[in-house]
N, C-alpha and C positions, 0 to 999 in steps of 0.2 A: 477388534478386527485388524488384521495385518494387511497392509497394502501390497500389491504386486509392484515392487519398486521399479522394475524395468518399464512396465506399462505407465507408471506414474511419471517417470522421467520423459518418456515419449510424449505424453500429454502436455507436460510443461514446455517441451521444445516446440510443439505445434502452437502452443499459446504464444510463445515468443515470435515465431516466424509469421504468425498471423497479424501481429500488432505492428511490427517494424515497417511493412509497406504503408500502413496508415499514417505513420509518422512522417515518412519521406515523400508522401503524396504531394505536398505543397511545394516541394523543391526549394524550400527555404534553407539557407545556410545554418540558421539557428536550429531548425528542426533536424537537419542532417547531423549536426553535432550531438543533439539530444539522442538521436537514434544510435549513434556510436556508443555513447555513454550507457544507454539502456542495454544494448547488445552485450557490451563487455561485462557489465555487472551481472546480467542474467547468465552469461556464459560461465562466469566464475561460480555462480550458484550451481549450475548444471554439472560442472567439473567436480565440485565438492560432493554433490549427490552421488555421482558415479563412484567417487572415492569411498564414500560411506557405504554404498552397496557392495563394493569389492571387499571391504573388510567386515561386512556384517556377519558373515558366517566363518570368520577366523576366530577360533576360541581364545587365543592369546590377547588379541586387540579388539575383541567384539564390543567391549564397553565403550570404546572411543567412537564407534560408528554412530551412535545416537547423537553425540555432540556434533559430529561432522554434518550429519543430515539436518539437524535442527538449525545449525549455523547457515547451511545452504538455503533453507526455507526462509530464514530471517533476511538473508540478502535479497531473495526474490520478492519478498513482501515489503522490503524497505523498513524493517523493524530495527530500531536502535538497539545496540550500537552498530548495526550493519546498514545504516540509513544513508551512508555517504553519497550515494548516487541519486537518491529520490528527489530532494529539493531542487537540485540543479537541472535534472531532467524535466520536472514539472515546470520550472521557470522558462524553459525553452519551447514548450509545446503549445499548440492551439488549445482553446478552451475545451473543445469536444474531445481531443485526445487526452487532455488532463482528466476529464470525466471518465473516460474509458480506463485510464491507468489507475484511477482512484477507486473504481468499482469493479468492473468486469475482469480486469487483469489480475485482481487479487483472489478471484474465486478458486482457481486451481491450486495455487500454493496454500491458501487458507484451508481448503478442504483436506490437503495433505497434512497440514498442521493439526487439524481436528482429529484426523485418524490416528496420528502418532501421540496424541495427548493421553492415551490410556496408561502410559508408563509413568511411574512416580518421578523418575529423574527428569523426564520431559516437563512435568508440571512444575517442578522446582525451577527449571530454567525459565519457563514461561512466567512464573511469579516474579523472578528477578527482572526479566525483560520488560514486564508490565510497568514496574516502577521507573525503570530507565526511560521508557517511552513517554510516560506521563510527565517526567521532568523535562526531557528534551522538547517534546511538543509544546508544553506550556511555557517554559522559560524562554526558549529561542523564538517561539511564535509571537511573544509579546513585542519583540523588537522589529517585527516585519511591518513595512508600510505598503509593499506591493502585494497584490491579492494572490498571485500564484504561489510564492513562497509561504504566505500566510496559510493558505489552504493545504499546502503540502505538510507543514508542521502540525496543522490541525488533524490531518489524516494520520500522522505519526502518533499523536496523542490518543486518537480514537482506537488505533490498532493496539495501543497499550491497554486500553480498557477491555478490548476483545481478548487479548492474551491473558489478562487478569481473570476474566470469566472462565477461560479454558483451564487456567491453573487450578480451579476448584471443580473441574470436570462437569460444568454446566453447559453442555453442547447446544441444547435447544435455545438457551438464553443467548449464547454466542451467535447463533444463526439469526435470531430475532434482532439482535443489536446491529449486525451487519446490514440486514435488510432495512431497518429504520435509518441507519446512517446513509445508505444509498438513496433512499427516498428523500432525505433532506438535502443532500448535495446535488442531486439531479437538477431541481429547479434553480439552484444557485448558479451552477455552471452554465445552464441554458440562458438565463437572464443576463448574466455577465457577458456571455458570448454575443447576445443580441445587441447590447449597448456598447460592446467593445471597451469595457472598463479595465484598467490596469492597476490602479491604486485605490486605496480605501477612500481617499478624498473625492474621487469621481463618483463614488456610490451616492454621495449626498445629492448629486445632480438629478438622480432618479426621482427624488421627492418633488422636484419642480416640474418634472415631465409627466409622470404617471403615478398617481397616488396608490392605485391598487397594486401595481407592480412593486412599488416601494414597500408597501405593507407586507407583501408576500416574501420579498427578499429579506426584510427586517426580521420576520418571524423565523425564517429558515436559518439566518445567521445566529439568532439568539438560541434557537434549538440546537444548532451545531456547537455553540459555545457551552 
């Protein structure tokens, strides 16, 4: 199935414009900075998509368009090696906005990535990206002590597994994986938001306060790992 690229671009732009007001709603300097980083990275992705669309039907350079569009989607999703903006934006957001960025905001570009995965060259790119994401998410994530960057690199690692599934054209498994990932991270972000925790060390305090909550977050974190 070939997407209507212009309509896809419009949907992606609406997705950006809907999320930025949520970021700057708190009027925090940190979140204002995050909104600028998010906007600039997404704008770069949008420009590349428009560039890819413009050369899509040019016979001489048509083969380049797939690489340009896939690169643009990688930027929008925060897929390594185009993940330069994702951890820093996550580190500056509130927990609820982190949850939104990690789940809902990925739906539109991920859907576009699924649609374009019918091409052989796209699946080759996805297979390479999957290995890079697994390495980046796993190795850099080990060194994190703050929860936001840790969960950001965890998200990068998991998006690597999603692209790995897409590279073998298992779309239903890819959708199931994303749903399961979302169901795991939702309680994690909500609980951490309630207890206002910032580092891994403060997670241990939950065991002293509420055993049931501690068991839930422990199960979710282990499932995420």
